[in-house]
C-alpha positions as CSV (number, residue, x, y, z in Angstrom):
1,M,-19.6,27.7,-58.5
2,S,-21.2,25.3,-56.1
3,E,-19.4,23.7,-53.2
4,S,-20.0,20.1,-52.1
5,I,-18.6,17.6,-49.6
6,I,-16.9,14.8,-51.4
7,D,-16.1,11.5,-49.8
8,G,-12.5,10.4,-49.0
9,T,-12.5,7.2,-51.1
10,G,-11.7,8.9,-54.4
11,K,-15.0,7.8,-56.0
12,G,-16.5,11.3,-56.0
13,Y,-19.6,10.5,-53.9
14,E,-21.2,13.7,-52.6
15,A,-22.9,14.1,-49.2
16,K,-26.6,15.0,-49.2
17,V,-27.4,18.4,-47.6
18,D,-30.9,19.6,-47.1
19,S,-32.5,23.1,-47.3
20,D,-31.6,23.7,-43.6
21,N,-27.9,23.0,-44.3
22,R,-28.0,19.6,-42.4
23,V,-25.8,16.9,-43.7
24,H,-27.6,13.5,-43.9
25,T,-25.6,10.7,-42.4
26,F,-26.1,7.2,-41.2
27,S,-24.9,6.2,-37.8
28,V,-25.3,3.5,-35.2
29,I,-25.5,4.6,-31.6
30,E,-24.6,2.3,-28.7
31,P,-24.0,2.8,-25.0
32,E,-20.4,3.6,-24.2
33,D,-19.9,0.6,-21.9
34,K,-21.1,-1.7,-24.7
35,A,-18.6,-0.3,-27.2
36,A,-15.9,-0.6,-24.6
37,N,-16.9,-4.2,-23.9
38,K,-16.5,-5.2,-27.6
39,N,-12.8,-4.5,-27.1
40,G,-12.5,-6.1,-23.7
41,Y,-12.5,-2.9,-21.5
42,N,-15.5,-3.8,-19.2
43,W,-15.3,-5.8,-16.0
44,S,-17.4,-7.0,-13.1
45,L,-15.9,-6.8,-9.6
46,P,-17.8,-9.4,-7.5
47,F,-17.2,-9.8,-3.8
48,T,-18.9,-10.8,-0.5
49,T,-17.9,-9.4,2.9
50,T,-19.2,-8.3,6.3
51,P,-18.1,-4.9,7.6
52,T,-17.3,-5.1,11.3
53,G,-19.1,-1.9,12.4
54,A,-20.5,1.5,11.6
55,G,-18.5,3.6,9.2
56,D,-16.2,0.8,8.1
57,Y,-14.8,0.9,4.6
58,F,-15.3,-2.5,2.9
59,F,-14.3,-1.7,-0.8
60,Y,-11.3,0.1,-2.1
61,M,-10.2,0.9,-5.7
62,A,-7.2,2.9,-6.7
63,N,-6.5,3.6,-10.4
64,T,-2.8,2.7,-11.0
65,G,-3.1,2.6,-14.8
66,N,-2.8,5.4,-17.3
67,N,-6.5,5.5,-18.5
68,D,-9.5,6.7,-16.6
69,L,-11.7,4.0,-14.9
70,L,-15.4,4.5,-14.9
71,I,-17.9,2.9,-12.5
72,T,-21.1,2.4,-14.5
73,D,-23.2,0.6,-11.9
74,I,-23.1,-1.0,-8.5
75,R,-25.4,-3.8,-7.2
76,I,-25.6,-4.5,-3.5
77,Y,-27.5,-7.3,-1.7
78,C,-27.4,-6.8,2.1
79,A,-28.7,-9.1,4.9
80,A,-29.9,-6.1,6.8
81,A,-31.2,-2.6,6.0
82,D,-28.3,-0.2,5.8
83,R,-27.0,2.8,3.8
84,F,-23.7,2.7,1.9
85,T,-21.7,5.6,0.6
86,I,-19.1,5.9,-2.2
87,N,-16.4,8.3,-1.2
88,K,-13.4,9.9,-2.8
89,V,-10.4,8.9,-0.6
90,T,-6.7,9.5,-0.2
91,G,-4.2,7.9,2.1
92,T,-2.6,4.5,2.5
93,P,-5.1,1.8,3.1
94,S,-4.5,-0.8,5.9
95,Y,-6.7,-3.9,5.5
96,A,-8.1,-5.8,8.5
97,A,-9.4,-9.0,6.7
98,G,-10.3,-9.4,3.1
99,G,-8.6,-9.8,-0.2
100,T,-8.0,-8.8,-3.7
101,I,-10.9,-8.8,-6.1
102,T,-10.2,-10.5,-9.4
103,P,-11.9,-8.5,-12.2
104,V,-14.1,-10.7,-14.5
105,S,-14.2,-9.6,-18.1
106,K,-17.7,-9.0,-19.5
107,N,-16.3,-10.0,-22.9
108,L,-15.6,-13.7,-22.7
109,G,-13.4,-13.5,-25.8
110,Q,-11.0,-10.9,-24.4
111,L,-8.4,-11.5,-21.7
112,R,-7.5,-7.9,-21.0
113,T,-6.6,-6.9,-17.4
114,V,-7.3,-3.7,-15.6
115,T,-4.5,-1.9,-13.9
116,A,-5.8,-1.0,-10.4
117,T,-5.6,-1.9,-6.8
118,I,-9.1,-3.4,-6.0
119,K,-9.8,-4.9,-2.6
120,Y,-12.6,-5.9,-0.4
121,D,-12.3,-5.9,3.4
122,T,-14.2,-5.8,6.7
123,D,-12.6,-2.6,8.0
124,T,-10.1,-0.7,5.9
125,T,-8.4,2.1,7.8
126,G,-5.8,4.7,6.9
127,L,-8.0,6.6,4.4
128,T,-8.9,10.3,4.5
129,D,-12.4,11.0,3.3
130,G,-12.3,13.4,0.3
131,G,-16.1,13.7,0.0
132,K,-19.2,11.6,-0.6
133,I,-20.0,10.9,-4.2
134,Y,-23.2,8.8,-3.8
135,D,-25.5,7.2,-1.2
136,I,-26.8,3.8,-1.8
137,P,-29.7,3.0,0.6
138,T,-30.7,-0.6,1.1
139,P,-34.0,0.1,3.1
140,V,-35.1,-3.6,3.1
141,A,-33.0,-6.6,4.2
142,N,-32.2,-9.2,1.6
143,T,-33.2,-7.1,-1.4
144,L,-31.0,-6.2,-4.3
145,V,-30.4,-2.5,-4.8
146,T,-28.8,-1.1,-8.0
147,L,-27.0,2.3,-8.5
148,T,-26.8,3.2,-12.2
149,T,-25.5,6.5,-13.3
150,S,-25.2,7.7,-16.9
151,A,-22.5,10.2,-15.8
152,N,-20.4,7.3,-14.3
153,I,-17.9,7.8,-11.5
154,I,-14.7,8.7,-13.2
155,I,-11.5,7.6,-11.4
156,P,-8.4,9.2,-13.1
157,K,-4.9,7.8,-12.7
158,G,-3.6,8.2,-9.1
159,T,-7.0,8.6,-7.5
160,A,-9.1,6.3,-5.4
161,I,-12.6,5.6,-4.1
162,A,-13.9,3.5,-1.2
163,M,-17.4,2.3,-0.1
164,K,-18.4,2.2,3.5
165,A,-21.4,1.0,5.5
166,T,-23.4,3.3,7.8
167,T,-24.4,0.6,10.2
168,G,-22.2,-2.4,9.2
169,T,-22.2,-5.9,10.8
170,A,-24.4,-7.4,8.1
171,S,-23.2,-9.7,5.3
172,L,-23.3,-8.1,1.8
173,T,-22.7,-9.3,-1.7
174,C,-21.7,-6.6,-4.2
175,V,-20.9,-6.3,-7.9
176,V,-19.2,-3.2,-9.1
177,S,-19.1,-2.7,-12.9
178,I,-16.2,-0.8,-14.4
179,V,-15.1,0.4,-17.8
180,E,-11.6,1.5,-18.8
181,D,-11.7,4.6,-21.0
182,A,-9.1,3.3,-23.5
């Protein structure tokens, strides 16, 4: 008696299996962030700020929702050479001067919102550094630098990250791209 894999439609189609016991299938592969974007779970977080000094946190994001948030890439344009770090943080942030970042959906046909506290600032205090995740060097002034990571930075519910400047005092424009793992 031979065994076969029959489809679930009730039409009796059998799957093709080759001599190495591999099932032949057809699939379409796309990046995870593109698939998430089709359903409106992909945002840009644009902001401009000037950290007031060395070691100042200028970006804070805490996941207050139920699903993981993933940072897929970060673009920074800085008026001076500097080095930025992304850190895991805990504590209660206190903001000097800045504001709330309004996420911009990358799917113009979707109006989903992300559940998170997302702020830019000049010198956020009250945070405890839980470890450096990435360095982002900007070795040349007025040059766009991009951090892209296929592993993403995964921010589970109840956790937070912050970015800080090594030198500070220079104006920077930044866009952080995030995906909700829905």
